N, C-alpha and C positions, 0 to 999 in steps of 0.2 A: 568291971566298970563298963566295958564296951557293950556287953549284952544289955545292960540297963539303958545305955544310950540308944541302942538299936530299938529297944522296946519303946522308949520315949518318942523316937522319930516315927515309929509305926503308929502310935496313938493319934498323932496329928493327921496322918494319912487316913486312918480309919474314920476319924471324926469328919474329915472333909468329904469322904465318900458317903458317909451316913447322911450328911446334910445335902446330898445331891450334887456335890462337886465331882470332878473327874481328874484323872491324872494328865489329861490333855489341856486343862485350863491353866491359867497363870499360877494360881495357888497350888494346884496339884503338881505342876512342873517343879515349882520351888520345893515342895515337900518331898517329891521323888528324888530330886538332886541332893537334898539334905540326907535322905535315907541312904542313898548310894554312897555318899561320902562317909557317912557314919559307919555303914557296914564295912567299907574298905579300911576303916581305921582300926577295925578289930584285927589283931595279929593273925589269928587262925584263918579268917575269911580272906585277908590279904595274901597269905601264903598260898591258899588254894587258888585264888584268882591268878596269882603269878604262875603257879605250876601249870595251869591250863590256859594261860594267855587270855584271861577274861578281863575285859576293860570295864570302866565305870559305865560305859554305854551298854555293854553286854548285860550288866546287872540291871540297868534300867529296862532293857528289852525283856529280861526274865521276869522282873516284877510286873511290868505292864501286861505281858502275855498271860500271866497267872490271874491278875485282877480281871482282865477282859473275859477270860474263860469262865470265871466263877461268878461274875456279877449276875444278879443283884445281891447275892450273899457270898462274899469272898472270905467269910470268917469261919473259924472253928472254935470250939471250946477247948482251951489248952491252958489250964490255970487261970481262966478268965477268957474274955473275948480276944481273939488274935487273927490278924489277916494271914491267910495261908502262906503267901510268899515270905512273910517275915520269919516263919518257922525255919525256913531253909537257911537263914542267916543267923538265927539264934542257936541252931543246932548245926554247926559247920559240917558234920558228917553227911547230912542231907545235901548241903550245898556241894560237897565234894563228889557225891554220887552223881548229882545232876551235871556238874561241870565235866566229870569224866565222860558221861554219856554224850554230852554236847561235843566235846573234843573228839571222841571216837567217831561219831556220826557225821561230823562236818569237816574232817581233815582235807578232803579232796574237792570241796565245794567252793564256788566263787562267793564273794561277800554277800550278795543278795540271797543266794540259796542257803548260805550259812545262817543268816539271820532268820530266814523262814523256818529252817530246821530247829534252830535254837528256840524259837517261839513255839513251835509245835511240841517239842520235847518238854518245854517248861509248862505249857498248858496241860499236857498229859500228866505230868508229875503233880501239878497242883490239883487236878481232878482226883487223882488217886489218893492224895493226902486228905482232901476234903471228904471223899467217900468213906475212907477208913475212920476218920474222926467222927463223922456224922453218924455212921452206923454204930459206933461204940458209945458215943456220948450224947447223941441227939443233935438236931440242927441248932446252930447258934442263933440267938435272937438279934438279928441285924435288919433293921427296917430303914430303907432309904426314904428320906423326905425330899421335897422339892424346894429346899431353901436356898439353893445355889452354892452351897459349900461355905467354907471358911473365907474370911476376907483376906486380901493380900497384905503381906507384911513388908512389901518392897521387893525389888528385883535384885538379881545378881547375875554374874556372867555364866555361872553353871546352869541357870535357868534357860539361857539361850541354847546351850549345848543339849540339855535334856529335852527342851522344847522341840528341837530339830529331831532328836531321836524318837520322841513320841509321835511326831507327824509321820515319820517314816514307818515306825512301828505300827501305828493305827492302819496305815495303808496296806502294809504287808499282811497284817492280821486279817483285815477285812477280805483281801483277795485270796488269802490262804484258807480261811475257815468259814467264809460265808458262801 
């Protein structure tokens, strides 16, 4: 049931991005918060997150870094259209490999350096998955329109938390990768 929930949460993010929204706007923040909560409600994902001390904010950083790296086409063909970062949570072994790598490479870093490295490793992993899937199955048909994204469904406290994470994440990503 939780893989289905993860897939349903992903579909709204994908549609929001397709309509020109971002993970840094109000709706994108809400959808990212819902996705992170949904992913952590999966027993396997939660166990991996706990094993490697990954927080909800870490999952938001991972998801955001992957999307930022792959835009304007963050999708692959995997039984239909799928955002690359979602694959890591639908196939927990992928998430565990990533979490292990993040844990291994960030043990002795301060928090800012840790987040930068987490984002770098996440972006690299996303690109590897996108490249492999695209070479084997072709590029996914994902065209961004400039419609402004989905409309807001109202706010919640987790939006504030994820919103703060996104602001920090965007700043770190830009200074690290641009």
